[in-house]
mmCIF file of the protein (N, C-alpha, C, O) and its ligand, coordinates in Angstrom:
data_MODEL
# 
_entry.id   MODEL 
# 
loop_
_entity.id 
_entity.type 
_entity.pdbx_number_of_molecules 
1 polymer     1 
2 non-polymer 1 
# 
_entity_poly.entity_id                      1 
_entity_poly.type                           'polypeptide(L)' 
_entity_poly.nstd_linkage                   no 
_entity_poly.nstd_monomer                   no 
_entity_poly.pdbx_seq_one_letter_code       MGAIYCKHCMKMIDTQPTEKVTNYYSECEDVQCRESRVESLPAGMKQESA 
_entity_poly.pdbx_seq_one_letter_code_can   MGAIYCKHCMKMIDTQPTEKVTNYYSECEDVQCRESRVESLPAGMKQESA 
_entity_poly.pdbx_strand_id                 A 
# 
loop_
_entity_poly_seq.entity_id 
_entity_poly_seq.num 
_entity_poly_seq.mon_id 
_entity_poly_seq.hetero 
1 1  MET n 
1 2  GLY n 
1 3  ALA n 
1 4  ILE n 
1 5  TYR n 
1 6  CYS n 
1 7  LYS n 
1 8  HIS n 
1 9  CYS n 
1 10 MET n 
1 11 LYS n 
1 12 MET n 
1 13 ILE n 
1 14 ASP n 
1 15 THR n 
1 16 GLN n 
1 17 PRO n 
1 18 THR n 
1 19 GLU n 
1 20 LYS n 
1 21 VAL n 
1 22 THR n 
1 23 ASN n 
1 24 TYR n 
1 25 TYR n 
1 26 SER n 
1 27 GLU n 
1 28 CYS n 
1 29 GLU n 
1 30 ASP n 
1 31 VAL n 
1 32 GLN n 
1 33 CYS n 
1 34 ARG n 
1 35 GLU n 
1 36 SER n 
1 37 ARG n 
1 38 VAL n 
1 39 GLU n 
1 40 SER n 
1 41 LEU n 
1 42 PRO n 
1 43 ALA n 
1 44 GLY n 
1 45 MET n 
1 46 LYS n 
1 47 GLN n 
1 48 GLU n 
1 49 SER n 
1 50 ALA n 
# 
loop_
_struct_asym.id 
_struct_asym.entity_id 
A 1 
B 2 
# 
loop_
_chem_comp.id 
_chem_comp.type 
_chem_comp.mon_nstd_flag 
ALA 'L-peptide linking' y 
ARG 'L-peptide linking' y 
ASN 'L-peptide linking' y 
ASP 'L-peptide linking' y 
CYS 'L-peptide linking' y 
GLN 'L-peptide linking' y 
GLU 'L-peptide linking' y 
GLY 'peptide linking'   y 
HIS 'L-peptide linking' y 
ILE 'L-peptide linking' y 
LEU 'L-peptide linking' y 
LYS 'L-peptide linking' y 
MET 'L-peptide linking' y 
PRO 'L-peptide linking' y 
SER 'L-peptide linking' y 
THR 'L-peptide linking' y 
TYR 'L-peptide linking' y 
VAL 'L-peptide linking' y 
ZN  non-polymer         . 
# 
_pdbx_entity_nonpoly.entity_id   2 
_pdbx_entity_nonpoly.name        ? 
_pdbx_entity_nonpoly.comp_id     ZN 
# 
_pdbx_nonpoly_scheme.asym_id         B 
_pdbx_nonpoly_scheme.entity_id       2 
_pdbx_nonpoly_scheme.mon_id          ZN 
_pdbx_nonpoly_scheme.ndb_seq_num     1 
_pdbx_nonpoly_scheme.pdb_seq_num     101 
_pdbx_nonpoly_scheme.auth_seq_num    101 
_pdbx_nonpoly_scheme.pdb_mon_id      ZN 
_pdbx_nonpoly_scheme.auth_mon_id     ZN 
_pdbx_nonpoly_scheme.pdb_strand_id   A 
_pdbx_nonpoly_scheme.pdb_ins_code    . 
# 
loop_
_atom_site.group_PDB 
_atom_site.id 
_atom_site.type_symbol 
_atom_site.label_atom_id 
_atom_site.label_alt_id 
_atom_site.label_comp_id 
_atom_site.label_asym_id 
_atom_site.label_entity_id 
_atom_site.label_seq_id 
_atom_site.pdbx_PDB_ins_code 
_atom_site.Cartn_x 
_atom_site.Cartn_y 
_atom_site.Cartn_z 
_atom_site.occupancy 
_atom_site.B_iso_or_equiv 
_atom_site.pdbx_formal_charge 
_atom_site.auth_seq_id 
_atom_site.auth_comp_id 
_atom_site.auth_asym_id 
_atom_site.auth_atom_id 
_atom_site.pdbx_PDB_model_num 
ATOM   1   N  N  . MET A 1 1  ? 14.009 1.441   7.302  1.00 0.00 ? 1   MET A N  1 
ATOM   2   C  CA . MET A 1 1  ? 15.353 1.654   7.127  1.00 0.00 ? 1   MET A CA 1 
ATOM   3   C  C  . MET A 1 1  ? 16.207 0.308   7.387  1.00 0.00 ? 1   MET A C  1 
ATOM   4   O  O  . MET A 1 1  ? 16.029 -0.361  8.405  1.00 0.00 ? 1   MET A O  1 
ATOM   5   N  N  . GLY A 1 2  ? 17.104 -0.024  6.439  1.00 0.00 ? 2   GLY A N  1 
ATOM   6   C  CA . GLY A 1 2  ? 17.782 -1.228  6.768  1.00 0.00 ? 2   GLY A CA 1 
ATOM   7   C  C  . GLY A 1 2  ? 19.277 -0.920  7.009  1.00 0.00 ? 2   GLY A C  1 
ATOM   8   O  O  . GLY A 1 2  ? 19.863 0.047   6.522  1.00 0.00 ? 2   GLY A O  1 
ATOM   9   N  N  . ALA A 1 3  ? 19.785 -1.783  7.756  1.00 0.00 ? 3   ALA A N  1 
ATOM   10  C  CA . ALA A 1 3  ? 21.249 -1.644  8.034  1.00 0.00 ? 3   ALA A CA 1 
ATOM   11  C  C  . ALA A 1 3  ? 22.162 -2.699  7.478  1.00 0.00 ? 3   ALA A C  1 
ATOM   12  O  O  . ALA A 1 3  ? 21.753 -3.848  7.307  1.00 0.00 ? 3   ALA A O  1 
ATOM   13  N  N  . ILE A 1 4  ? 23.452 -2.316  7.178  1.00 0.00 ? 4   ILE A N  1 
ATOM   14  C  CA . ILE A 1 4  ? 24.309 -3.176  6.578  1.00 0.00 ? 4   ILE A CA 1 
ATOM   15  C  C  . ILE A 1 4  ? 25.474 -3.484  7.682  1.00 0.00 ? 4   ILE A C  1 
ATOM   16  O  O  . ILE A 1 4  ? 26.170 -2.587  8.157  1.00 0.00 ? 4   ILE A O  1 
ATOM   17  N  N  . TYR A 1 5  ? 25.576 -4.588  7.962  1.00 0.00 ? 5   TYR A N  1 
ATOM   18  C  CA . TYR A 1 5  ? 26.586 -4.894  8.994  1.00 0.00 ? 5   TYR A CA 1 
ATOM   19  C  C  . TYR A 1 5  ? 27.555 -5.877  8.284  1.00 0.00 ? 5   TYR A C  1 
ATOM   20  O  O  . TYR A 1 5  ? 27.245 -6.574  7.318  1.00 0.00 ? 5   TYR A O  1 
ATOM   21  N  N  . CYS A 1 6  ? 28.889 -5.839  8.951  1.00 0.00 ? 6   CYS A N  1 
ATOM   22  C  CA . CYS A 1 6  ? 29.793 -6.590  8.453  1.00 0.00 ? 6   CYS A CA 1 
ATOM   23  C  C  . CYS A 1 6  ? 29.683 -8.099  9.065  1.00 0.00 ? 6   CYS A C  1 
ATOM   24  O  O  . CYS A 1 6  ? 29.569 -8.353  10.264 1.00 0.00 ? 6   CYS A O  1 
ATOM   25  N  N  . LYS A 1 7  ? 29.739 -9.013  8.043  1.00 0.00 ? 7   LYS A N  1 
ATOM   26  C  CA . LYS A 1 7  ? 29.403 -10.369 8.550  1.00 0.00 ? 7   LYS A CA 1 
ATOM   27  C  C  . LYS A 1 7  ? 30.549 -10.977 9.304  1.00 0.00 ? 7   LYS A C  1 
ATOM   28  O  O  . LYS A 1 7  ? 30.435 -12.103 9.788  1.00 0.00 ? 7   LYS A O  1 
ATOM   29  N  N  . HIS A 1 8  ? 31.674 -10.257 9.424  1.00 0.00 ? 8   HIS A N  1 
ATOM   30  C  CA . HIS A 1 8  ? 32.886 -10.810 10.162 1.00 0.00 ? 8   HIS A CA 1 
ATOM   31  C  C  . HIS A 1 8  ? 32.864 -10.174 11.592 1.00 0.00 ? 8   HIS A C  1 
ATOM   32  O  O  . HIS A 1 8  ? 32.910 -10.871 12.607 1.00 0.00 ? 8   HIS A O  1 
ATOM   33  N  N  . CYS A 1 9  ? 32.794 -8.833  11.609 1.00 0.00 ? 9   CYS A N  1 
ATOM   34  C  CA . CYS A 1 9  ? 32.906 -8.269  13.001 1.00 0.00 ? 9   CYS A CA 1 
ATOM   35  C  C  . CYS A 1 9  ? 31.685 -7.573  13.387 1.00 0.00 ? 9   CYS A C  1 
ATOM   36  O  O  . CYS A 1 9  ? 31.724 -6.853  14.386 1.00 0.00 ? 9   CYS A O  1 
ATOM   37  N  N  . MET A 1 10 ? 30.486 -7.710  12.647 1.00 0.00 ? 10  MET A N  1 
ATOM   38  C  CA . MET A 1 10 ? 29.238 -7.126  13.170 1.00 0.00 ? 10  MET A CA 1 
ATOM   39  C  C  . MET A 1 10 ? 29.284 -5.779  13.359 1.00 0.00 ? 10  MET A C  1 
ATOM   40  O  O  . MET A 1 10 ? 28.541 -5.252  14.187 1.00 0.00 ? 10  MET A O  1 
ATOM   41  N  N  . LYS A 1 11 ? 30.198 -5.031  12.584 1.00 0.00 ? 11  LYS A N  1 
ATOM   42  C  CA . LYS A 1 11 ? 30.087 -3.680  12.725 1.00 0.00 ? 11  LYS A CA 1 
ATOM   43  C  C  . LYS A 1 11 ? 29.237 -3.081  11.741 1.00 0.00 ? 11  LYS A C  1 
ATOM   44  O  O  . LYS A 1 11 ? 29.255 -3.532  10.595 1.00 0.00 ? 11  LYS A O  1 
ATOM   45  N  N  . MET A 1 12 ? 28.394 -1.990  12.088 1.00 0.00 ? 12  MET A N  1 
ATOM   46  C  CA . MET A 1 12 ? 27.598 -1.368  11.058 1.00 0.00 ? 12  MET A CA 1 
ATOM   47  C  C  . MET A 1 12 ? 28.276 -0.529  10.057 1.00 0.00 ? 12  MET A C  1 
ATOM   48  O  O  . MET A 1 12 ? 28.908 0.496   10.312 1.00 0.00 ? 12  MET A O  1 
ATOM   49  N  N  . ILE A 1 13 ? 28.092 -1.048  8.904  1.00 0.00 ? 13  ILE A N  1 
ATOM   50  C  CA . ILE A 1 13 ? 28.865 -0.285  7.802  1.00 0.00 ? 13  ILE A CA 1 
ATOM   51  C  C  . ILE A 1 13 ? 28.003 0.782   7.187  1.00 0.00 ? 13  ILE A C  1 
ATOM   52  O  O  . ILE A 1 13 ? 28.516 1.873   6.939  1.00 0.00 ? 13  ILE A O  1 
ATOM   53  N  N  . ASP A 1 14 ? 26.854 0.581   6.946  1.00 0.00 ? 14  ASP A N  1 
ATOM   54  C  CA . ASP A 1 14 ? 25.990 1.594   6.246  1.00 0.00 ? 14  ASP A CA 1 
ATOM   55  C  C  . ASP A 1 14 ? 24.514 1.379   6.443  1.00 0.00 ? 14  ASP A C  1 
ATOM   56  O  O  . ASP A 1 14 ? 24.080 0.369   6.997  1.00 0.00 ? 14  ASP A O  1 
ATOM   57  N  N  . THR A 1 15 ? 23.828 2.244   6.029  1.00 0.00 ? 15  THR A N  1 
ATOM   58  C  CA . THR A 1 15 ? 22.371 2.056   6.136  1.00 0.00 ? 15  THR A CA 1 
ATOM   59  C  C  . THR A 1 15 ? 21.652 2.167   4.825  1.00 0.00 ? 15  THR A C  1 
ATOM   60  O  O  . THR A 1 15 ? 22.179 2.794   3.906  1.00 0.00 ? 15  THR A O  1 
ATOM   61  N  N  . GLN A 1 16 ? 20.526 1.618   4.687  1.00 0.00 ? 16  GLN A N  1 
ATOM   62  C  CA . GLN A 1 16 ? 19.823 1.642   3.344  1.00 0.00 ? 16  GLN A CA 1 
ATOM   63  C  C  . GLN A 1 16 ? 18.507 2.418   3.665  1.00 0.00 ? 16  GLN A C  1 
ATOM   64  O  O  . GLN A 1 16 ? 18.022 2.312   4.792  1.00 0.00 ? 16  GLN A O  1 
ATOM   65  N  N  . PRO A 1 17 ? 17.921 3.182   2.728  1.00 0.00 ? 17  PRO A N  1 
ATOM   66  C  CA . PRO A 1 17 ? 16.681 3.697   2.929  1.00 0.00 ? 17  PRO A CA 1 
ATOM   67  C  C  . PRO A 1 17 ? 15.403 2.849   2.373  1.00 0.00 ? 17  PRO A C  1 
ATOM   68  O  O  . PRO A 1 17 ? 14.556 3.249   1.575  1.00 0.00 ? 17  PRO A O  1 
ATOM   69  N  N  . THR A 1 18 ? 15.478 1.677   2.952  1.00 0.00 ? 18  THR A N  1 
ATOM   70  C  CA . THR A 1 18 ? 14.381 0.684   2.497  1.00 0.00 ? 18  THR A CA 1 
ATOM   71  C  C  . THR A 1 18 ? 13.062 0.814   3.245  1.00 0.00 ? 18  THR A C  1 
ATOM   72  O  O  . THR A 1 18 ? 13.106 1.405   4.323  1.00 0.00 ? 18  THR A O  1 
ATOM   73  N  N  . GLU A 1 19 ? 12.138 0.440   2.906  1.00 0.00 ? 19  GLU A N  1 
ATOM   74  C  CA . GLU A 1 19 ? 10.753 0.574   3.550  1.00 0.00 ? 19  GLU A CA 1 
ATOM   75  C  C  . GLU A 1 19 ? 10.819 -0.360  4.725  1.00 0.00 ? 19  GLU A C  1 
ATOM   76  O  O  . GLU A 1 19 ? 10.495 0.016   5.852  1.00 0.00 ? 19  GLU A O  1 
ATOM   77  N  N  . LYS A 1 20 ? 11.226 -1.543  4.472  1.00 0.00 ? 20  LYS A N  1 
ATOM   78  C  CA . LYS A 1 20 ? 11.257 -2.545  5.512  1.00 0.00 ? 20  LYS A CA 1 
ATOM   79  C  C  . LYS A 1 20 ? 12.458 -2.503  6.373  1.00 0.00 ? 20  LYS A C  1 
ATOM   80  O  O  . LYS A 1 20 ? 13.512 -2.037  5.938  1.00 0.00 ? 20  LYS A O  1 
ATOM   81  N  N  . VAL A 1 21 ? 12.346 -2.978  7.601  1.00 0.00 ? 21  VAL A N  1 
ATOM   82  C  CA . VAL A 1 21 ? 13.571 -2.975  8.456  1.00 0.00 ? 21  VAL A CA 1 
ATOM   83  C  C  . VAL A 1 21 ? 14.414 -4.327  8.139  1.00 0.00 ? 21  VAL A C  1 
ATOM   84  O  O  . VAL A 1 21 ? 14.076 -5.428  8.573  1.00 0.00 ? 21  VAL A O  1 
ATOM   85  N  N  . THR A 1 22 ? 15.381 -4.136  7.450  1.00 0.00 ? 22  THR A N  1 
ATOM   86  C  CA . THR A 1 22 ? 16.161 -5.289  6.993  1.00 0.00 ? 22  THR A CA 1 
ATOM   87  C  C  . THR A 1 22 ? 17.604 -5.260  7.291  1.00 0.00 ? 22  THR A C  1 
ATOM   88  O  O  . THR A 1 22 ? 18.208 -4.207  7.082  1.00 0.00 ? 22  THR A O  1 
ATOM   89  N  N  . ASN A 1 23 ? 18.207 -6.245  7.735  1.00 0.00 ? 23  ASN A N  1 
ATOM   90  C  CA . ASN A 1 23 ? 19.559 -6.247  7.963  1.00 0.00 ? 23  ASN A CA 1 
ATOM   91  C  C  . ASN A 1 23 ? 20.382 -6.953  6.717  1.00 0.00 ? 23  ASN A C  1 
ATOM   92  O  O  . ASN A 1 23 ? 20.064 -8.051  6.261  1.00 0.00 ? 23  ASN A O  1 
ATOM   93  N  N  . TYR A 1 24 ? 21.255 -6.325  6.335  1.00 0.00 ? 24  TYR A N  1 
ATOM   94  C  CA . TYR A 1 24 ? 22.105 -6.827  5.315  1.00 0.00 ? 24  TYR A CA 1 
ATOM   95  C  C  . TYR A 1 24 ? 23.657 -7.151  5.975  1.00 0.00 ? 24  TYR A C  1 
ATOM   96  O  O  . TYR A 1 24 ? 24.136 -6.586  6.958  1.00 0.00 ? 24  TYR A O  1 
ATOM   97  N  N  . TYR A 1 25 ? 24.201 -8.056  5.279  1.00 0.00 ? 25  TYR A N  1 
ATOM   98  C  CA . TYR A 1 25 ? 25.652 -8.387  5.679  1.00 0.00 ? 25  TYR A CA 1 
ATOM   99  C  C  . TYR A 1 25 ? 26.478 -8.375  4.565  1.00 0.00 ? 25  TYR A C  1 
ATOM   100 O  O  . TYR A 1 25 ? 26.265 -9.005  3.529  1.00 0.00 ? 25  TYR A O  1 
ATOM   101 N  N  . SER A 1 26 ? 27.635 -7.490  4.840  1.00 0.00 ? 26  SER A N  1 
ATOM   102 C  CA . SER A 1 26 ? 28.714 -7.379  3.818  1.00 0.00 ? 26  SER A CA 1 
ATOM   103 C  C  . SER A 1 26 ? 30.110 -7.524  4.625  1.00 0.00 ? 26  SER A C  1 
ATOM   104 O  O  . SER A 1 26 ? 30.293 -8.155  5.666  1.00 0.00 ? 26  SER A O  1 
ATOM   105 N  N  . GLU A 1 27 ? 30.935 -6.863  3.963  1.00 0.00 ? 27  GLU A N  1 
ATOM   106 C  CA . GLU A 1 27 ? 32.488 -6.835  4.359  1.00 0.00 ? 27  GLU A CA 1 
ATOM   107 C  C  . GLU A 1 27 ? 33.044 -5.513  4.619  1.00 0.00 ? 27  GLU A C  1 
ATOM   108 O  O  . GLU A 1 27 ? 33.311 -4.792  3.658  1.00 0.00 ? 27  GLU A O  1 
ATOM   109 N  N  . CYS A 1 28 ? 33.240 -5.133  5.759  1.00 0.00 ? 28  CYS A N  1 
ATOM   110 C  CA . CYS A 1 28 ? 33.841 -3.826  6.043  1.00 0.00 ? 28  CYS A CA 1 
ATOM   111 C  C  . CYS A 1 28 ? 35.225 -3.754  5.584  1.00 0.00 ? 28  CYS A C  1 
ATOM   112 O  O  . CYS A 1 28 ? 35.836 -4.748  5.192  1.00 0.00 ? 28  CYS A O  1 
ATOM   113 N  N  . GLU A 1 29 ? 35.822 -2.337  5.640  1.00 0.00 ? 29  GLU A N  1 
ATOM   114 C  CA . GLU A 1 29 ? 37.231 -2.208  5.274  1.00 0.00 ? 29  GLU A CA 1 
ATOM   115 C  C  . GLU A 1 29 ? 38.175 -1.973  6.317  1.00 0.00 ? 29  GLU A C  1 
ATOM   116 O  O  . GLU A 1 29 ? 39.265 -1.428  6.145  1.00 0.00 ? 29  GLU A O  1 
ATOM   117 N  N  . ASP A 1 30 ? 37.629 -2.495  7.655  1.00 0.00 ? 30  ASP A N  1 
ATOM   118 C  CA . ASP A 1 30 ? 38.499 -2.305  8.622  1.00 0.00 ? 30  ASP A CA 1 
ATOM   119 C  C  . ASP A 1 30 ? 39.779 -3.216  8.622  1.00 0.00 ? 30  ASP A C  1 
ATOM   120 O  O  . ASP A 1 30 ? 39.656 -4.439  8.560  1.00 0.00 ? 30  ASP A O  1 
ATOM   121 N  N  . VAL A 1 31 ? 40.979 -2.623  8.690  1.00 0.00 ? 31  VAL A N  1 
ATOM   122 C  CA . VAL A 1 31 ? 42.097 -3.435  8.569  1.00 0.00 ? 31  VAL A CA 1 
ATOM   123 C  C  . VAL A 1 31 ? 42.185 -4.567  9.430  1.00 0.00 ? 31  VAL A C  1 
ATOM   124 O  O  . VAL A 1 31 ? 42.623 -5.628  8.985  1.00 0.00 ? 31  VAL A O  1 
ATOM   125 N  N  . GLN A 1 32 ? 41.780 -4.446  10.733 1.00 0.00 ? 32  GLN A N  1 
ATOM   126 C  CA . GLN A 1 32 ? 41.881 -5.569  11.591 1.00 0.00 ? 32  GLN A CA 1 
ATOM   127 C  C  . GLN A 1 32 ? 40.921 -6.665  11.207 1.00 0.00 ? 32  GLN A C  1 
ATOM   128 O  O  . GLN A 1 32 ? 41.217 -7.851  11.346 1.00 0.00 ? 32  GLN A O  1 
ATOM   129 N  N  . CYS A 1 33 ? 39.763 -6.253  10.721 1.00 0.00 ? 33  CYS A N  1 
ATOM   130 C  CA . CYS A 1 33 ? 38.801 -7.294  10.308 1.00 0.00 ? 33  CYS A CA 1 
ATOM   131 C  C  . CYS A 1 33 ? 39.367 -8.030  8.965  1.00 0.00 ? 33  CYS A C  1 
ATOM   132 O  O  . CYS A 1 33 ? 39.249 -9.250  8.851  1.00 0.00 ? 33  CYS A O  1 
ATOM   133 N  N  . ARG A 1 34 ? 39.881 -7.370  8.125  1.00 0.00 ? 34  ARG A N  1 
ATOM   134 C  CA . ARG A 1 34 ? 40.350 -7.710  7.010  1.00 0.00 ? 34  ARG A CA 1 
ATOM   135 C  C  . ARG A 1 34 ? 41.482 -8.950  7.186  1.00 0.00 ? 34  ARG A C  1 
ATOM   136 O  O  . ARG A 1 34 ? 41.505 -9.998  6.541  1.00 0.00 ? 34  ARG A O  1 
ATOM   137 N  N  . GLU A 1 35 ? 42.379 -8.540  8.208  1.00 0.00 ? 35  GLU A N  1 
ATOM   138 C  CA . GLU A 1 35 ? 43.466 -9.492  8.579  1.00 0.00 ? 35  GLU A CA 1 
ATOM   139 C  C  . GLU A 1 35 ? 42.752 -10.693 9.234  1.00 0.00 ? 35  GLU A C  1 
ATOM   140 O  O  . GLU A 1 35 ? 43.213 -11.808 8.987  1.00 0.00 ? 35  GLU A O  1 
ATOM   141 N  N  . SER A 1 36 ? 41.622 -10.583 10.083 1.00 0.00 ? 36  SER A N  1 
ATOM   142 C  CA . SER A 1 36 ? 41.190 -11.730 10.724 1.00 0.00 ? 36  SER A CA 1 
ATOM   143 C  C  . SER A 1 36 ? 40.488 -12.698 9.730  1.00 0.00 ? 36  SER A C  1 
ATOM   144 O  O  . SER A 1 36 ? 40.363 -13.897 9.979  1.00 0.00 ? 36  SER A O  1 
ATOM   145 N  N  . ARG A 1 37 ? 40.030 -12.102 8.572  1.00 0.00 ? 37  ARG A N  1 
ATOM   146 C  CA . ARG A 1 37 ? 39.413 -12.891 7.434  1.00 0.00 ? 37  ARG A CA 1 
ATOM   147 C  C  . ARG A 1 37 ? 40.557 -13.819 6.963  1.00 0.00 ? 37  ARG A C  1 
ATOM   148 O  O  . ARG A 1 37 ? 40.400 -15.040 6.964  1.00 0.00 ? 37  ARG A O  1 
ATOM   149 N  N  . VAL A 1 38 ? 41.732 -13.225 6.554  1.00 0.00 ? 38  VAL A N  1 
ATOM   150 C  CA . VAL A 1 38 ? 42.821 -14.004 5.929  1.00 0.00 ? 38  VAL A CA 1 
ATOM   151 C  C  . VAL A 1 38 ? 43.235 -15.040 6.932  1.00 0.00 ? 38  VAL A C  1 
ATOM   152 O  O  . VAL A 1 38 ? 43.544 -16.184 6.600  1.00 0.00 ? 38  VAL A O  1 
ATOM   153 N  N  . GLU A 1 39 ? 43.233 -14.557 8.308  1.00 0.00 ? 39  GLU A N  1 
ATOM   154 C  CA . GLU A 1 39 ? 43.660 -15.484 9.231  1.00 0.00 ? 39  GLU A CA 1 
ATOM   155 C  C  . GLU A 1 39 ? 42.682 -16.520 9.635  1.00 0.00 ? 39  GLU A C  1 
ATOM   156 O  O  . GLU A 1 39 ? 42.629 -16.813 10.830 1.00 0.00 ? 39  GLU A O  1 
ATOM   157 N  N  . SER A 1 40 ? 41.973 -17.056 8.865  1.00 0.00 ? 40  SER A N  1 
ATOM   158 C  CA . SER A 1 40 ? 40.865 -17.928 9.086  1.00 0.00 ? 40  SER A CA 1 
ATOM   159 C  C  . SER A 1 40 ? 41.320 -19.512 9.219  1.00 0.00 ? 40  SER A C  1 
ATOM   160 O  O  . SER A 1 40 ? 40.543 -20.456 9.084  1.00 0.00 ? 40  SER A O  1 
ATOM   161 N  N  . LEU A 1 41 ? 42.666 -19.613 9.496  1.00 0.00 ? 41  LEU A N  1 
ATOM   162 C  CA . LEU A 1 41 ? 43.125 -20.903 9.541  1.00 0.00 ? 41  LEU A CA 1 
ATOM   163 C  C  . LEU A 1 41 ? 42.988 -21.399 11.161 1.00 0.00 ? 41  LEU A C  1 
ATOM   164 O  O  . LEU A 1 41 ? 42.895 -20.604 12.096 1.00 0.00 ? 41  LEU A O  1 
ATOM   165 N  N  . PRO A 1 42 ? 42.995 -22.766 11.287 1.00 0.00 ? 42  PRO A N  1 
ATOM   166 C  CA . PRO A 1 42 ? 43.171 -22.916 12.734 1.00 0.00 ? 42  PRO A CA 1 
ATOM   167 C  C  . PRO A 1 42 ? 44.379 -22.866 13.277 1.00 0.00 ? 42  PRO A C  1 
ATOM   168 O  O  . PRO A 1 42 ? 45.412 -22.870 12.606 1.00 0.00 ? 42  PRO A O  1 
ATOM   169 N  N  . ALA A 1 43 ? 44.338 -22.818 14.510 1.00 0.00 ? 43  ALA A N  1 
ATOM   170 C  CA . ALA A 1 43 ? 45.838 -22.687 15.233 1.00 0.00 ? 43  ALA A CA 1 
ATOM   171 C  C  . ALA A 1 43 ? 46.453 -21.243 14.790 1.00 0.00 ? 43  ALA A C  1 
ATOM   172 O  O  . ALA A 1 43 ? 47.557 -21.194 14.247 1.00 0.00 ? 43  ALA A O  1 
ATOM   173 N  N  . GLY A 1 44 ? 45.747 -20.164 15.027 1.00 0.00 ? 44  GLY A N  1 
ATOM   174 C  CA . GLY A 1 44 ? 46.163 -18.823 14.686 1.00 0.00 ? 44  GLY A CA 1 
ATOM   175 C  C  . GLY A 1 44 ? 47.265 -18.324 15.709 1.00 0.00 ? 44  GLY A C  1 
ATOM   176 O  O  . GLY A 1 44 ? 48.090 -19.063 16.246 1.00 0.00 ? 44  GLY A O  1 
ATOM   177 N  N  . MET A 1 45 ? 47.154 -16.989 15.891 1.00 0.00 ? 45  MET A N  1 
ATOM   178 C  CA . MET A 1 45 ? 48.216 -16.270 16.682 1.00 0.00 ? 45  MET A CA 1 
ATOM   179 C  C  . MET A 1 45 ? 47.661 -16.334 17.998 1.00 0.00 ? 45  MET A C  1 
ATOM   180 O  O  . MET A 1 45 ? 48.415 -15.857 18.846 1.00 0.00 ? 45  MET A O  1 
ATOM   181 N  N  . LYS A 1 46 ? 46.524 -16.796 18.452 1.00 0.00 ? 46  LYS A N  1 
ATOM   182 C  CA . LYS A 1 46 ? 45.881 -16.763 19.670 1.00 0.00 ? 46  LYS A CA 1 
ATOM   183 C  C  . LYS A 1 46 ? 46.270 -17.976 20.541 1.00 0.00 ? 46  LYS A C  1 
ATOM   184 O  O  . LYS A 1 46 ? 45.483 -18.387 21.393 1.00 0.00 ? 46  LYS A O  1 
ATOM   185 N  N  . GLN A 1 47 ? 47.376 -18.510 20.357 1.00 0.00 ? 47  GLN A N  1 
ATOM   186 C  CA . GLN A 1 47 ? 47.888 -19.461 21.187 1.00 0.00 ? 47  GLN A CA 1 
ATOM   187 C  C  . GLN A 1 47 ? 48.190 -19.246 22.599 1.00 0.00 ? 47  GLN A C  1 
ATOM   188 O  O  . GLN A 1 47 ? 48.814 -18.239 22.936 1.00 0.00 ? 47  GLN A O  1 
ATOM   189 N  N  . GLU A 1 48 ? 47.779 -20.152 23.493 1.00 0.00 ? 48  GLU A N  1 
ATOM   190 C  CA . GLU A 1 48 ? 48.023 -19.744 24.945 1.00 0.00 ? 48  GLU A CA 1 
ATOM   191 C  C  . GLU A 1 48 ? 49.359 -20.448 25.373 1.00 0.00 ? 48  GLU A C  1 
ATOM   192 O  O  . GLU A 1 48 ? 49.643 -21.635 25.210 1.00 0.00 ? 48  GLU A O  1 
ATOM   193 N  N  . SER A 1 49 ? 50.059 -19.539 25.910 1.00 0.00 ? 49  SER A N  1 
ATOM   194 C  CA . SER A 1 49 ? 51.385 -20.185 26.312 1.00 0.00 ? 49  SER A CA 1 
ATOM   195 C  C  . SER A 1 49 ? 51.285 -20.841 27.613 1.00 0.00 ? 49  SER A C  1 
ATOM   196 O  O  . SER A 1 49 ? 50.936 -20.168 28.583 1.00 0.00 ? 49  SER A O  1 
ATOM   197 N  N  . ALA A 1 50 ? 51.558 -22.102 27.741 1.00 0.00 ? 50  ALA A N  1 
ATOM   198 C  CA . ALA A 1 50 ? 51.254 -22.756 29.006 1.00 0.00 ? 50  ALA A CA 1 
ATOM   199 C  C  . ALA A 1 50 ? 52.217 -22.284 30.041 1.00 0.00 ? 50  ALA A C  1 
ATOM   200 O  O  . ALA A 1 50 ? 52.144 -22.711 31.193 1.00 0.00 ? 50  ALA A O  1 
HETATM 201 ZN ZN . ZN  B 2 .  ? 34.478 -6.308  9.561  1.00 0.00 2 101 ZN  A ZN 1 
# 
């Protein structure tokens, strides 16, 4: 059996009834994950306030 993981947040999305144990990577539909993909720019919202 293979598993499909989100390549962004590593969450398991689905499983596949394959003979070999194989991991696939796709994209989940999680809202937070989708937002984090869009926010792939440097200097995001995680700036530390001195
Ligand atoms: Zn994800």
